[in-house]
C-alpha positions as CSV (number, residue, x, y, z in Angstrom):
1,M,0.0,0.0,0.0
2,A,1.4,3.4,-1.1
3,T,1.3,6.0,1.7
4,M,1.7,9.7,2.0
5,R,2.0,12.3,4.7
6,A,-1.2,14.2,5.6
7,V,-2.6,16.4,8.3
8,S,-5.9,14.9,9.7
9,I,-8.4,15.4,12.5
10,H,-9.7,12.5,14.4
11,S,-11.9,14.6,16.6
12,F,-13.2,18.2,16.7
13,G,-11.4,20.8,18.9
14,G,-8.6,23.3,18.9
15,P,-5.5,23.4,16.7
16,E,-4.0,20.6,18.8
17,V,-6.3,18.0,17.2
18,L,-4.4,18.4,13.9
19,K,-2.2,15.4,13.4
20,L,0.5,14.7,10.9
21,E,0.4,11.1,10.0
22,N,1.0,8.5,7.2
23,V,-2.2,7.6,5.4
24,E,-3.1,5.6,2.3
25,R,-2.4,7.5,-0.9
26,P,-5.6,7.9,-2.9
27,S,-6.2,6.6,-6.5
28,P,-8.2,8.7,-9.0
29,Q,-11.6,7.6,-10.2
30,D,-12.3,7.6,-14.0
31,D,-13.1,11.3,-14.1
32,E,-10.4,12.4,-11.6
33,V,-6.7,13.2,-11.5
34,L,-4.2,12.5,-8.7
35,I,-2.3,15.7,-7.9
36,R,1.1,15.7,-6.3
37,V,0.5,18.7,-4.0
38,R,3.3,21.3,-3.8
39,A,1.3,23.8,-1.7
40,A,-2.1,24.2,-0.1
41,S,-3.7,27.3,1.3
42,V,-5.3,27.7,4.8
43,N,-8.8,29.1,4.9
44,P,-11.3,29.9,7.6
45,I,-13.4,27.0,6.5
46,D,-10.6,24.7,7.7
47,Y,-10.6,25.9,11.3
48,K,-14.4,25.9,11.3
49,I,-14.5,22.3,10.3
50,R,-11.7,21.5,12.8
51,A,-13.6,23.1,15.6
52,G,-16.9,21.3,14.8
53,G,-18.6,24.5,13.7
54,Y,-19.4,23.4,10.1
55,P,-22.5,21.3,10.2
56,P,-22.1,19.5,6.9
57,V,-19.0,17.7,8.4
58,K,-20.1,15.3,11.1
59,A,-18.2,13.3,13.7
60,E,-18.9,10.0,11.9
61,Q,-17.0,11.3,8.8
62,L,-13.8,11.6,10.8
63,P,-10.8,11.2,10.5
64,K,-10.7,13.8,7.8
65,V,-7.8,15.5,5.9
66,L,-8.4,19.3,5.9
67,G,-7.8,21.8,3.1
68,R,-9.9,23.0,0.2
69,D,-7.3,24.3,-2.4
70,V,-4.0,23.2,-3.8
71,S,-1.4,23.7,-6.5
72,G,0.8,21.0,-7.8
73,T,1.4,18.6,-10.7
74,I,-0.8,15.9,-12.1
75,E,0.7,12.5,-11.1
76,K,-2.0,10.3,-12.7
77,C,-5.2,10.6,-14.7
78,G,-8.3,8.6,-14.5
79,R,-9.3,6.6,-17.6
80,A,-11.9,9.0,-18.8
81,V,-9.8,12.2,-18.4
82,K,-8.9,13.8,-21.8
83,D,-8.2,17.5,-21.3
84,V,-5.3,17.3,-18.8
85,H,-2.2,15.1,-18.7
86,E,0.4,13.7,-16.3
87,G,3.0,16.3,-15.5
88,D,0.6,19.3,-16.1
89,E,1.0,22.1,-13.5
90,V,-2.4,22.9,-12.1
91,Y,-4.3,24.5,-9.3
92,A,-7.8,23.7,-8.0
93,M,-10.4,24.4,-5.4
94,L,-11.3,20.9,-4.1
95,D,-14.9,19.7,-3.4
96,T,-15.9,18.3,-0.1
97,G,-14.0,15.1,-0.5
98,P,-10.3,14.5,0.4
99,G,-8.5,17.5,1.6
100,G,-5.3,19.3,0.4
101,Y,-3.2,19.2,3.6
102,A,-1.5,16.2,2.1
103,E,1.2,15.1,-0.3
104,Y,-1.4,13.8,-2.8
105,V,-5.0,14.5,-3.4
106,T,-7.6,13.4,-6.0
107,V,-10.0,15.9,-7.6
108,K,-12.3,15.8,-10.6
109,A,-10.3,16.8,-13.7
110,K,-12.9,19.5,-14.7
111,L,-12.2,21.4,-11.5
112,C,-8.5,21.9,-12.3
113,A,-7.1,24.8,-14.2
114,P,-3.5,25.5,-15.5
115,K,-1.3,27.1,-12.9
116,P,-0.5,30.6,-14.1
117,E,3.1,30.4,-15.3
118,Q,4.2,33.6,-13.5
119,L,3.2,32.2,-10.1
120,D,5.2,29.8,-8.1
121,Y,3.4,26.9,-6.4
122,T,3.0,28.8,-3.1
123,A,1.4,31.9,-4.7
124,A,-0.8,29.7,-6.9
125,A,-2.1,27.7,-3.9
126,A,-3.3,31.0,-2.4
127,V,-5.7,31.6,-5.3
128,P,-8.5,29.0,-5.8
129,L,-10.9,29.1,-2.9
130,A,-10.4,32.8,-2.0
131,A,-10.4,34.0,-5.5
132,L,-13.5,31.9,-6.5
133,T,-15.3,33.2,-3.4
134,A,-14.6,36.8,-4.5
135,W,-15.4,36.1,-8.2
136,Q,-18.7,34.4,-7.5
137,G,-19.8,37.0,-4.9
138,L,-19.1,40.0,-7.2
139,F,-20.2,38.6,-10.5
140,D,-22.3,35.5,-10.3
141,H,-24.4,36.8,-7.3
142,G,-23.6,40.6,-7.3
143,H,-23.8,41.1,-11.0
144,L,-21.2,43.8,-10.8
145,V,-20.5,45.7,-14.1
146,A,-18.2,48.4,-15.3
147,G,-19.0,51.9,-14.0
148,Q,-20.7,50.7,-10.8
149,R,-19.6,51.5,-7.2
150,V,-18.9,48.6,-4.9
151,L,-18.1,48.7,-1.1
152,I,-16.0,45.7,0.0
153,H,-16.1,45.1,3.8
154,G,-12.8,43.5,4.9
155,G,-10.7,44.3,1.8
156,A,-7.3,43.3,3.2
157,G,-8.1,39.6,3.8
158,G,-7.8,36.5,1.6
159,V,-11.1,37.0,-0.2
160,G,-11.2,40.8,0.1
161,H,-7.8,41.4,-1.6
162,F,-8.9,39.4,-4.6
163,A,-12.3,41.2,-4.6
164,I,-10.7,44.6,-4.9
165,Q,-8.5,43.5,-7.8
166,F,-11.4,41.8,-9.6
167,A,-13.7,44.8,-9.2
168,K,-11.0,47.2,-10.5
169,A,-10.3,44.9,-13.5
170,K,-14.0,45.0,-14.3
171,G,-14.0,48.8,-14.3
172,A,-15.8,49.4,-11.0
173,T,-15.1,52.1,-8.5
174,V,-13.9,50.4,-5.3
175,C,-14.5,51.5,-1.7
176,T,-13.3,49.3,1.1
177,T,-13.3,49.1,4.9
178,V,-10.0,48.1,6.6
179,S,-7.9,49.0,9.5
180,A,-5.6,52.0,9.2
181,E,-2.5,49.9,8.9
182,D,-4.0,48.1,5.9
183,E,-4.6,51.3,3.9
184,P,-1.3,51.2,1.9
185,F,-1.9,47.6,1.1
186,V,-5.4,48.0,-0.3
187,R,-4.4,51.2,-2.1
188,S,-1.7,49.2,-3.9
189,L,-4.4,46.7,-5.0
190,G,-6.4,49.6,-6.6
191,A,-8.9,50.7,-3.9
192,D,-10.3,54.1,-4.8
193,E,-11.7,55.0,-1.3
194,V,-10.5,53.5,1.9
195,I,-12.4,53.8,5.2
196,D,-10.7,53.0,8.6
197,Y,-13.5,51.1,10.2
198,K,-12.0,51.7,13.7
199,S,-12.1,55.5,13.5
200,E,-14.6,56.2,10.8
201,R,-18.2,55.3,10.0
202,F,-18.5,54.1,6.4
203,E,-22.0,55.6,6.3
204,D,-20.4,59.1,6.6
205,K,-18.0,58.4,3.8
206,V,-19.8,56.3,1.2
207,H,-23.2,56.7,-0.5
208,D,-25.1,55.5,-3.5
209,V,-23.3,52.2,-3.7
210,D,-24.6,49.6,-6.3
211,L,-23.1,46.6,-4.5
212,V,-22.0,45.9,-0.9
213,F,-19.8,42.8,-0.7
214,D,-19.9,41.8,2.9
215,L,-17.1,39.7,4.3
216,V,-17.7,40.8,7.9
217,A,-21.4,40.4,8.8
218,G,-22.9,41.4,12.1
219,D,-23.5,45.1,12.7
220,T,-21.5,46.0,9.6
221,Q,-24.0,44.2,7.4
222,E,-27.0,45.8,9.1
223,R,-25.5,49.3,8.7
224,S,-24.8,48.7,5.1
225,W,-28.4,49.0,3.9
226,A,-28.3,52.7,4.4
227,I,-25.6,53.3,1.8
228,L,-27.1,51.3,-1.1
229,K,-28.7,52.9,-4.1
230,D,-32.3,52.2,-4.6
231,G,-32.3,48.8,-6.3
232,G,-28.8,48.0,-5.0
233,T,-27.5,44.6,-3.9
234,L,-26.0,43.3,-0.6
235,I,-24.1,40.0,-1.0
236,S,-22.6,38.2,2.0
237,T,-20.5,35.1,2.4
238,L,-21.2,34.9,6.1
239,A,-24.8,35.7,7.0
240,K,-28.1,35.8,5.1
241,P,-29.2,39.4,4.7
242,S,-32.6,40.4,6.1
243,E,-35.3,40.1,3.5
244,A,-37.4,42.7,5.4
245,R,-34.5,45.2,5.3
246,A,-34.0,44.5,1.6
247,R,-37.6,45.3,0.9
248,E,-37.4,48.5,2.9
249,H,-34.5,49.7,0.8
250,H,-35.9,48.3,-2.5
251,A,-32.7,46.2,-2.6
252,R,-31.7,42.6,-3.1
253,G,-29.9,40.6,-0.5
254,A,-28.3,37.2,-0.9
255,H,-26.0,34.8,0.9
256,Y,-24.0,32.2,-0.9
257,T,-21.3,29.5,-0.4
258,A,-18.5,29.4,-3.0
259,H,-18.2,26.2,-5.1
260,P,-15.3,24.8,-7.2
261,D,-15.4,25.9,-10.8
262,G,-12.5,25.1,-13.2
263,T,-13.8,27.4,-15.9
264,E,-13.9,30.5,-13.6
265,L,-10.5,29.5,-12.3
266,R,-9.2,29.7,-15.9
267,E,-10.7,33.2,-16.2
268,I,-9.0,34.2,-13.0
269,G,-5.7,32.7,-14.3
270,A,-6.0,34.9,-17.4
271,L,-6.3,38.0,-15.3
272,I,-3.2,36.9,-13.3
273,E,-1.3,36.3,-16.5
274,A,-2.3,39.7,-17.8
275,G,-0.8,41.3,-14.7
276,K,-4.2,42.6,-13.5
277,V,-4.4,40.4,-10.4
278,K,-1.8,39.2,-8.0
279,P,-2.2,37.0,-4.9
280,H,-0.6,38.2,-1.7
281,V,0.9,35.6,0.6
282,D,1.0,36.8,4.2
283,A,3.0,33.8,5.6
284,T,4.0,30.3,4.7
285,Y,4.5,27.2,6.9
286,P,5.6,23.6,6.3
287,L,2.9,20.9,6.4
288,E,3.9,19.8,9.9
289,R,3.2,23.2,11.2
290,A,-0.4,23.3,10.0
291,A,-1.7,23.9,13.5
292,E,0.4,27.1,13.7
293,A,-0.8,28.2,10.3
294,Q,-4.4,27.8,11.5
295,R,-3.7,29.7,14.7
296,R,-2.4,32.6,12.6
297,I,-5.5,33.1,10.5
298,E,-7.9,32.3,13.4
299,G,-6.4,34.6,15.9
300,H,-4.4,37.3,14.1
301,H,-5.0,39.8,11.4
302,T,-3.5,38.8,8.0
303,Q,-3.1,40.5,4.7
304,G,-3.9,38.1,1.9
305,K,-3.4,34.4,2.4
306,V,-1.5,31.9,4.5
307,V,-0.1,28.9,2.7
308,L,1.3,25.5,3.6
309,Q,4.4,24.4,1.6
310,V,4.0,20.6,1.1
311,A,6.8,19.7,-1.2
């Protein structure tokens, strides 16, 4: 039996439940590829699953290897796979099956996209989940188009820093709420107007917004209705917006969960290759320090993404 190193959880709890162990190396199904993982990013969904705070993952499904996105090379293709080949450099957002905190992972071939040539594996691993979350929120659900104004709450984080760049690439005017120390960072990404949420109220600074992209929730979401244009849209990754409040403001509110999409990941890759989008890696850790990496994103402020270097 071929084995590999992977970081698994056998029970829910704090970072200490993450265990580096040898497990069986997976084999691809007919429509899957086996990726030799070079890097995997760390996302909030990972620590939510680890803590038992993500209802779709139940105790009877443990042990589970965590991680929802990877970059690497295709080691083996399933029998029905035609469009990618062994040796191809790819990146992918994984579905809810095997996780990416491992030396190898299987994924449906259609969910893979070519790794942008100008990115190393570490930077490429920072892209899939966060970038697809931003893309789907802004465009699939928010219907953002050129010439509109968007307010992005939490623009310095993993999803937010992609959202700023995507919105600018689309031709939108971008406002964002961040802490004062993050202003130079989000300005460098293209933000037109920056509000320090600690010392300023965004309601006093921003008005007539077409789209609010909410990555914060709570009181921030509730206060956002007041700045929307009549007929505007509030999209959240975290909490379902109030239908009653939406009606009051002649607005549309929606909550969504990002899903893997190889076609959209190719579009994102084209923007990266064109120099319009660049992932920012805040910190890297080796696979065996996955617990430390999770502590960083769970308990500390980060700019951009945290990535595990696997090989």
